[in-house]
C-alpha positions in Angstrom: -25.2 -48.1 120.9 -25.4 -51.4 119.0 -28.4 -51.8 116.6 -30.6 -54.6 116.7 -30.7 -57.1 113.8 -34.1 -56.0 112.7 -33.2 -52.4 112.9 -30.0 -52.9 110.8 -31.9 -54.8 108.1 -34.5 -52.0 107.8 -31.8 -49.3 107.4 -30.1 -51.3 104.6 -33.4 -51.8 102.8 -34.1 -48.0 102.8 -30.7 -47.0 101.5 -31.0 -49.5 98.6 -34.5 -48.1 97.7 -33.1 -44.6 97.6 -30.2 -45.7 95.3 -32.5 -47.4 92.9 -34.8 -44.4 92.6 -31.9 -42.0 91.8 -30.6 -44.4 89.1 -34.2 -44.5 87.5 -34.4 -40.6 87.5 -31.0 -40.3 85.9 -31.9 -42.8 83.2 -35.0 -40.8 82.2 -33.1 -37.5 82.0 -30.3 -38.9 79.6 -30.8 -39.8 75.8 -32.0 -43.3 75.4 -29.5 -44.4 72.6 -26.5 -43.1 70.6 -28.5 -43.1 67.3 -30.8 -40.4 68.5 -27.9 -38.2 69.5 -26.2 -38.7 66.2 -29.3 -37.8 64.3 -29.6 -34.5 66.2 -26.0 -33.7 65.5 -26.6 -34.4 61.8 -29.6 -32.2 61.5 -27.8 -29.3 63.2 -24.7 -29.7 60.9 -26.9 -29.9 57.7 -28.8 -26.7 58.7 -25.6 -24.9 59.2 -24.0 -26.1 55.9 -27.2 -25.1 53.9 -26.7 -21.5 54.7 -24.7 -19.4 52.0 -21.3 -18.3 53.0 -20.8 -14.6 53.2 -18.3 -13.1 50.7 -15.1 -11.8 52.1 -14.0 -8.2 51.8 -11.4 -9.1 49.1 -14.0 -10.9 47.0 -16.4 -7.9 47.3 -13.7 -5.5 46.2 -12.8 -7.7 43.2 -16.4 -8.0 42.1 -16.8 -4.2 42.3 -13.5 -3.7 40.2 -14.7 -6.2 37.6 -18.0 -4.4 37.2 -16.3 -1.0 36.9 -13.9 -2.4 34.3 -16.7 -3.8 32.3 -18.7 -0.6 32.4 -15.5 1.4 31.3 -14.9 -1.0 28.4 -18.5 -0.7 27.2 -18.2 3.2 27.4 -14.9 3.1 25.5 -16.3 0.8 22.8 -19.4 3.1 22.3 -17.1 6.2 22.1 -14.9 4.6 19.5 -17.9 3.6 17.4 -19.3 7.1 17.5 -15.9 8.6 16.6 -15.6 6.1 13.6 -19.0 7.0 12.4 -18.3 10.7 12.6 -15.0 10.2 10.7 -16.7 8.2 8.0 -19.4 10.9 7.7 -16.7 13.6 7.3 -14.8 11.7 4.8 -18.0 11.1 2.7 -18.9 14.8 2.9 -15.4 15.8 1.7 -15.5 13.3 -1.2 -18.9 14.5 -2.2 -17.7 18.2 -2.1 -14.7 17.3 -4.2 -16.8 15.4 -6.7 -19.2 18.2 -7.0 -16.4 20.8 -7.5 -14.8 18.5 -10.1 -18.1 18.2 -11.9 -18.7 21.9 -11.8 -15.2 22.6 -13.1 -15.6 20.1 -15.9 -18.9 21.6 -16.9 -17.4 25.1 -17.0 -14.5 23.9 -19.1 -17.0 22.2 -21.5 -19.0 25.3 -21.7 -15.9 27.5 -22.4 -14.8 25.1 -25.1 -18.2 25.0 -26.7 -18.3 28.8 -26.6 -14.8 29.0 -28.2 -15.6 26.4 -30.8 -18.8 28.4 -31.7 -16.9 31.6 -32.0 -14.3 30.0 -34.2 -16.9 28.5 -36.4 -18.7 31.8 -36.7 -15.3 33.5 -37.7 -14.6 30.8 -40.3 -18.1 31.2 -41.7 -17.5 34.9 -42.2 -14.2 34.3 -43.8 -15.2 31.6 -46.2 -17.3 33.8 -48.5 -14.4 36.1 -49.1 -12.0 33.2 -49.7 -14.3 31.6 -52.2 -15.4 34.8 -54.0 -14.6 34.8 -57.6 -14.9 38.5 -58.0 -11.7 40.5 -58.8 -10.1 42.6 -56.0 -8.7 45.9 -56.8 -6.4 48.5 -55.0 -3.2 48.2 -53.1 -2.3 45.1 -51.1 -3.7 46.7 -47.9 -6.9 47.6 -49.6 -7.3 44.1 -51.0 -6.7 42.7 -47.6 -9.5 44.8 -46.2 -11.8 43.3 -48.8 -10.8 39.7 -47.9 -10.0 39.7 -44.2 -12.9 40.0 -41.7 -13.0 43.5 -40.1 -12.4 42.2 -36.6 -9.2 40.4 -37.7 -7.9 42.9 -40.1 -5.7 44.8 -37.7 -4.0 41.6 -36.5 -3.4 40.6 -40.1 -1.9 43.9 -40.9 0.4 43.8 -37.9 1.9 40.4 -39.1 2.2 41.4 -42.8 3.9 44.7 -42.0 6.6 42.8 -40.0 7.0 39.9 -42.4 7.1 41.7 -45.8 6.1 45.3 -45.3 3.4 44.6 -47.8 5.8 43.7 -50.7 4.3 41.1 -53.0 7.6 39.8 -54.1 9.5 40.0 -50.8 12.0 37.1 -50.5 13.9 36.2 -47.3 17.5 35.7 -48.4 18.2 33.2 -45.6 15.1 31.0 -45.6 13.6 31.6 -49.1 10.2 32.6 -47.6 8.3 34.5 -50.2 5.4 37.0 -50.6 3.3 39.1 -48.4 2.8 36.4 -45.8 6.3 34.9 -46.3 5.1 31.4 -47.1 7.9 28.8 -46.8 8.3 27.6 -49.5 6.4 30.1 -51.5 5.0 27.4 -53.8 2.6 26.5 -51.0 0.4 29.5 -52.1 -0.3 27.7 -55.3 -3.2 26.1 -53.4 -4.9 29.5 -53.6 -4.1 30.2 -57.2 -1.6 29.7 -60.0 -0.7 33.4 -59.9 0.7 33.2 -56.4 4.0 34.8 -57.3 2.5 38.2 -58.3 -1.2 38.4 -57.2 -1.6 39.9 -53.7 -5.2 38.7 -53.5 -3.9 35.0 -54.0 -1.3 35.5 -51.3 -3.7 37.1 -48.8 -6.2 34.3 -49.3 -3.6 31.7 -48.7 -2.2 33.6 -45.7 -5.6 34.0 -44.1 -6.5 30.3 -44.6 -3.1 29.3 -43.0 -3.7 31.6 -40.0 -7.2 30.3 -39.5 -6.1 26.6 -39.7 -3.0 26.9 -37.5 -4.0 29.5 -34.9 -7.7 29.8 -35.2 -7.6 33.3 -36.6 -5.2 36.2 -37.6 -5.3 37.5 -34.0 -4.4 34.1 -32.7 -1.5 34.2 -35.1 -0.6 37.7 -34.0 -0.5 36.6 -30.3 2.0 33.8 -31.3 4.0 36.1 -33.4 4.6 38.6 -30.5 6.2 35.8 -28.4 8.2 34.1 -31.1 8.6 36.8 -33.8 7.4 34.3 -36.4 4.3 32.3 -37.0 
């Protein structure tokens, strides 16, 4: 049915009012400008970026491997240092022991030498009075030797003279020319003990004893040498 002019105008006014009210409501619900939206987006992005990134599984494994390698290296260095210290201590102990042993050996040798020197000096002091005695010696050459040679050296002296000259005062070696009881070479050496060296057994015995003492330390020293070389 056709509307009247007044009815149609009233309907148009109502529709327009409803449209305007809807537009106003939509405007209030939406952001007022683009700047506000951008600010909100920036805050959200900054908050996310500020959080630390979680390590990956590969990074965690590498970190654990590095830590283990460092710990092993420190343990190896400590063990090497301890081993070197022990080796140094052992070397020092061995050196000290060797030094102490060498010192002890040197001391023992020095004491033995001093003892031997003292014994030789005592032997010479016993023999000197007999060699310097101006008294006349009597008896056979063996008996005269017993008066001149110390008792502890007499047997060694006898052993040599028996083999060299068989106690003959004028014994002469046809090959070398050695002469007398002690077979001095040359025989004239015995003149140091007396001008009568050719015939006096005491002079020859004194010279022979002096020679044995000076060369071998004693008649027994000379006898040891003679047993090896068959000469003295």
